[in-house]
C-alpha positions in Angstrom: -3.4 -17.7 7.3 -1.2 -14.4 6.3 1.1 -13.2 8.5 1.5 -16.4 10.3 1.6 -18.3 7.3 5.3 -18.6 7.4 7.1 -20.3 10.1 8.2 -18.6 13.1 5.6 -16.1 13.5 2.6 -15.2 15.7 0.1 -12.2 15.8 -2.6 -10.4 17.6 -5.2 -7.8 17.5 -7.5 -6.4 20.2 -9.8 -3.4 21.1 -7.5 -0.9 23.1 -9.7 2.0 23.4 -8.6 4.2 20.4 -11.7 3.5 18.5 -15.3 3.7 19.9 -17.7 0.4 19.7 -15.2 -2.2 21.0 -13.6 -2.0 17.5 -10.1 -3.8 17.1 -7.6 -1.0 16.8 -4.1 -2.6 18.2 -2.1 -5.3 16.6 1.2 -7.0 17.1 3.4 -9.2 14.8 6.0 -11.1 16.5 8.6 -13.4 15.1 8.9 -15.8 18.0 11.1 -18.5 16.4 13.7 -16.6 14.5 16.7 -18.8 12.5 18.3 -15.8 10.9 16.2 -12.6 11.5 16.0 -10.1 9.0 13.8 -6.8 8.9 13.7 -4.3 6.1 11.1 -1.4 5.3 9.9 1.3 3.0 8.2 4.3 4.1 6.7 7.6 3.0 8.6 10.2 1.0 6.3 12.9 3.0 8.5 15.3 4.5 5.9 15.7 7.3 6.8 12.0 8.5 4.6 10.9 11.4 6.6 9.7 14.8 5.9 6.1 14.2 7.8 6.3 10.9 10.7 8.1 12.5 11.2 5.6 15.5 10.8 2.7 13.0 13.4 4.0 10.6 15.8 4.7 13.7 15.2 0.9 15.0 15.9 -0.5 11.8 19.2 1.2 11.5 20.1 0.5 15.1 19.3 -3.1 15.1 21.0 -3.7 11.8 17.9 -4.9 10.1 17.3 -7.4 12.8 13.9 -6.3 14.3 11.7 -9.1 15.7 8.3 -7.4 16.5 5.9 -4.5 15.0 3.1 -3.0 17.0 0.4 -1.2 15.0 -2.5 0.9 15.8 -5.4 2.3 14.0 -7.8 5.3 14.7 -4.8 7.8 15.5 -1.9 8.3 13.0 0.4 10.0 15.9 1.4 12.7 13.3 1.7 16.2 13.8 2.3 15.9 17.3 5.9 17.0 17.9 8.1 15.8 20.7 5.0 14.1 22.2 4.3 12.1 19.5 7.7 10.8 19.1 7.8 10.1 23.0 4.5 8.2 22.5 5.6 6.1 19.5 8.9 5.2 21.3 6.8 4.4 24.7 4.7 1.7 22.7 7.9 0.4 21.5 9.3 0.2 25.2 6.6 -1.5 26.7 6.6 -4.2 23.9 10.2 -4.9 23.9 10.2 -5.2 27.8 7.1 -7.4 27.8 8.8 -9.6 25.1 12.3 -9.6 26.6 13.7 -7.7 23.5 16.0 -4.9 23.0 14.1 -1.6 22.2 15.6 -1.4 18.8 14.1 -4.9 17.8 10.6 -3.6 17.9 8.8 -1.4 15.0 6.1 0.8 15.4 3.3 1.8 12.9 0.1 4.0 13.0 -2.7 5.1 10.7 -5.7 7.1 11.6 -6.3 10.9 12.3 -3.5 13.4 12.0 -2.8 16.2 14.8 -4.9 14.3 17.4 -3.5 13.5 20.7 -2.8 9.7 20.9 -4.4 8.1 24.0 -1.3 6.7 25.0 -2.4 5.4 28.4 -5.0 3.1 27.1 -2.6 1.6 24.6 0.2 1.1 27.2 -2.3 -0.5 29.6 -3.6 -2.9 26.6 -0.2 -4.3 25.7 -0.1 -7.2 28.2 -3.5 -8.2 26.9 -2.4 -7.9 23.4 0.9 -10.1 24.1 -1.1 -12.8 25.7 -3.3 -13.0 22.9 -0.5 -13.6 20.6 -1.3 -17.0 18.6 -1.4 -18.5 14.9 -4.6 -16.6 14.0 -4.3 -13.7 11.6 -7.6 -12.4 11.4 -7.7 -9.9 14.6 -4.3 -8.5 13.3 -5.6 -7.7 10.2 -8.8 -6.1 11.5 -7.3 -4.2 14.1 -5.5 -2.0 11.2 -8.3 -0.9 9.4 -9.5 2.6 9.5 -12.2 3.6 6.5 -11.7 0.0 4.8 -14.6 -2.2 4.4 -12.7 -5.4 4.4 -9.2 -6.9 5.3 -6.7 -7.1 2.8 -4.5 -10.3 2.9 -2.3 -12.3 0.5 -0.1 -15.3 0.7 2.4 -17.1 -1.5 4.2 -20.5 -1.1 7.2 -21.4 -3.1 8.1 -24.8 -4.6 11.1 -25.3 -2.2 8.6 -24.6 0.7 9.2 -21.1 1.9 6.2 -19.2 2.5 5.1 -15.5 2.3 2.1 -13.8 4.2 0.8 -10.4 4.5 -1.8 -7.8 5.6 -2.5 -4.2 4.7 -4.8 -1.5 5.1 -5.6 1.4 2.6 -8.8 2.7 1.2 -8.0 6.7 0.7 -5.0 9.1 0.3 -3.6 6.7 -2.2 -0.9 8.5 -4.3 2.0 7.0 -6.6 4.0 7.2 -3.9 3.1 4.5 -1.7 -0.2 5.1 -0.2 -2.2 5.8 3.3 -1.3 2.3 4.1 0.3 0.1 6.5 1.4 -3.3 5.1 3.4 -6.2 6.9 4.8 -8.8 5.2 6.2 -12.0 6.9 8.4 -14.7 5.3 10.6 -17.7 6.5 12.8 -17.2 3.4 16.3 -17.1 4.3 18.2 -14.0 2.8 20.5 -11.0 3.6 19.0 -7.7 4.6 20.5 -6.3 1.4 18.8 -8.8 -0.9 15.3 -8.6 0.9 15.7 -4.7 0.9 16.3 -4.9 -2.9 13.3 -7.2 -3.5 10.9 -5.3 -1.2 11.8 -2.0 -3.1 11.4 -3.5 -6.6 7.8 -5.0 -5.6 6.9 -1.8 -3.9 7.6 0.1 -7.3 5.4 -2.1 -9.2 2.4 -2.3 -6.6 2.0 0.4 -4.0 4.0 2.9 -6.2 1.6 2.3 -9.0 -1.9 3.1 -7.6 -4.0 6.2 -7.2 -7.3 7.1 -5.6 -6.9 10.7 -5.0 -3.3 11.5 -5.6 -3.0 12.5 -1.8 0.4 11.3 0.1 0.2 10.2 3.6 2.4 10.9 6.5 2.4 7.4 7.9 2.9 5.0 4.8 4.9 1.9 6.1 5.8 -1.5 4.6 7.7 -3.8 6.6 9.1 -7.3 5.8 10.0 -9.6 8.6 12.0 -12.7 7.7 12.7 -15.7 10.3 14.9 -17.1 7.9 14.4 -20.8 8.4 13.6 -21.7 4.7 16.1 -22.1 1.9 14.8 -21.2 -1.9 15.5 -19.6 -5.0 15.8 -15.7 -4.8 14.2 -15.1 -8.1 10.9 -17.3 -6.9 11.0 -15.2 -3.8 11.1 -12.0 -5.7 8.4 -13.0 -8.2 6.3 -14.3 -5.1 6.7 -11.1 -3.2 5.8 -9.1 -6.1 2.7 -11.0 -6.6 1.4 -10.8 -2.7 2.1 -6.8 -2.9 0.2 -6.5 -6.3 -2.6 -8.2 -5.0 -2.8 -6.4 -1.9 -2.4 -2.8 -3.9 -5.1 -4.0 -6.0 -7.5 -4.8 -3.2 -6.8 -1.3 -1.9 -7.9 0.3 -5.0 -11.1 -1.9 -5.2 -11.8 -1.0 -1.8 -11.3 2.9 -2.2 -13.8 5.2 -0.7 -16.5 5.8 -2.8 -15.0 4.0 -5.8 -17.2 2.5 -8.5 -14.7 1.4 -11.1 -11.5 -0.1 -11.2 -9.3 1.1 -14.0 -5.7 -0.5 -15.3 -4.0 2.3 -17.4 -1.1 1.3 -19.5 1.0 3.8 -21.4 3.1 2.2 -23.8 5.4 3.1 -26.7 7.2 5.9 -24.6 10.9 7.0 -25.4 11.6 6.1 -21.7 10.6 4.4 -18.7 10.3 7.7 -16.8 8.4 9.1 -19.5 5.9 6.4 -19.3 5.4 6.6 -15.6 5.2 10.3 -15.5 2.5 10.2 -18.2 0.5 7.4 -16.6 0.5 9.2 -13.3 -0.7 12.2 -14.7 -3.6 10.8 -16.3 -4.4 8.6 -13.3 -4.4 11.6 -11.0 -6.7 13.9 -13.0 -9.9 14.5 -11.3 -11.4 15.2 -14.6 -10.4 11.6 -16.1 -11.8 9.9 -12.9 -15.0 11.7 -13.0 -15.3 10.5 -16.4 -15.1 7.0 -15.2 -17.6 7.6 -12.7 -20.0 8.7 -15.3 -19.0 5.7 -17.6 -17.9 8.2 -20.2 -15.1 7.5 -22.7 -14.1 11.1 -23.0 -10.5 10.2 -24.3 -10.0 14.0 -24.9 -9.3 14.3 -21.2 -6.7 11.6 -21.4 -4.8 13.2 -24.3 -4.7 16.4 -22.4 -3.2 15.1 -19.3 -0.8 13.2 -21.4 0.4 16.6 -22.9 0.0 18.2 -19.5 2.9 15.7 -18.2 5.2 17.7 -20.3 7.4 14.9 -21.0 7.8 15.7 -24.8 5.0 13.3 -26.4 3.9 14.2 -29.8 0.2 14.6 -29.7 -0.1 13.8 -33.6 1.1 10.2 -32.7 -0.9 9.2 -29.7 -3.5 6.5 -29.9 -5.9 5.9 -27.0 -8.1 2.5 -26.2 -10.6 1.5 -24.1 -10.4 -2.0 -23.7 -9.8 -3.2 -27.3 -11.6 -0.2 -28.8 -9.6 2.4 -30.5 -11.0 5.7 -30.0 -8.3 8.1 -31.0 -5.6 7.6 -33.6 -2.9 10.0 -34.1 -4.2 12.3 -31.7 -7.6 12.4 -33.4 -11.2 10.8 -33.3 -11.0 7.4 -34.7 -14.2 5.9 -36.0 -15.4 3.0 -33.9 -18.6 1.1 -32.4 -19.9 3.4 -29.9 -22.7 0.8 -28.9 -20.2 -1.8 -27.7 -18.0 0.8 -26.1 -21.0 2.0 -24.0 -21.6 -1.5 -22.7 -17.8 -1.9 -22.1 -17.8 1.2 -20.0 -20.6 0.3 -17.8 -18.3 -2.6 -16.3 -16.8 -2.1 -12.8 -13.3 -3.1 -14.2 -11.9 -1.6 -17.3 -8.7 -1.2 -19.3 -7.2 1.9 -21.0 -4.3 2.2 -23.2 -2.3 5.0 -24.3 0.3 4.2 -27.0 2.6 7.3 -27.3 4.3 5.6 -30.5 8.0 7.2 -29.5 9.8 3.9 -28.3 9.4 0.7 -26.7 9.1 1.3 -22.9 5.7 1.1 -21.0 4.3 1.6 -17.4 1.2 0.6 -15.8 -0.8 2.2 -13.0 -4.1 1.2 -11.2 -6.6 3.8 -10.3 -10.3 4.3 -9.8 -13.3 7.0 -10.3 -14.0 9.7 -8.0 -17.8 9.9 -6.5 -19.9 12.0 -4.4 -19.5 9.2 -1.7 -15.8 10.1 -1.6 -16.5 13.7 -0.9 -19.1 12.9 1.6 -16.5 10.7 3.3 -13.8 13.4 3.6 -15.7 16.7 4.1 -14.8 16.5 7.8 -12.1 15.1 9.8 -11.3 11.9 8.6 
């Protein structure tokens, strides 16, 4: 179990008619046994925010972080739809809140799918009674109902030594940039804490997970990460933070591994930086480079592209100090070629998971980012409306 793993939660997922072929496209996560309910969220920084993002942000504020339900849909982003989009998102919230006998502000909403396409709102509203009737301890249908171009569900759980639990579902396979991703993520927990601490824990966990992955460097209008706590279990906050970090890191890695058209999963570490910000900026510059990602697709250890991107980040590196490694093999030292075993390196580059390290030799700070190659299959997926 995932979102129903912690105490006090139910979920459901059904076909409402947004997608064709009876594919699941509408989900509900409900805190049915709250003890000390808390809800916090992190959203896209895109200035063209989708209507569900706006509605959820308003409701989190209005409820003073005490929301108890989330309705999610896939197949339509409800973005770029103006006032009609806002009204549709609000109507979804209203129907769920009335059906569950909740206040309007206690329900959040999230959507993912095509941008600028009218929402089939009538089908969704008509399906909400069925969605609610299907609420149970089952999690699989809710995990499936939020998928778009994903090939598999993304789930993760954690159980603390004191007995508290964390469960999560997510979706995401493209438009992944180091500022969240084209993703929806719902995290549930029975760990008891206040909104301020849960908000801090969520933001820290997001920074090292969803804010540290790249597929194509494109930012979404709909990124939403929501954390609901029923508050029934005591425990160590440090252990909770660690567990939450593990859950979100697992989900973000699953996204990159399931990225559209990807064949290589890469973890890049930039170390020896003069500051954390320098390390992060350099890592993001390399990971979003089309040239670097094409090299990965060709299994080519072309370190020159990495050095070039480190310089293009314009953070004040000294190119004559930089060393670059693929796995354990050092291919460049002091910004110049370094003798190595080309045969063993070639074998390493054929792997579907690789490590890349860039040592700036300027200080003691480091940052990691996870990314993947770019392939012809990615282009095929995105040459039309998708």
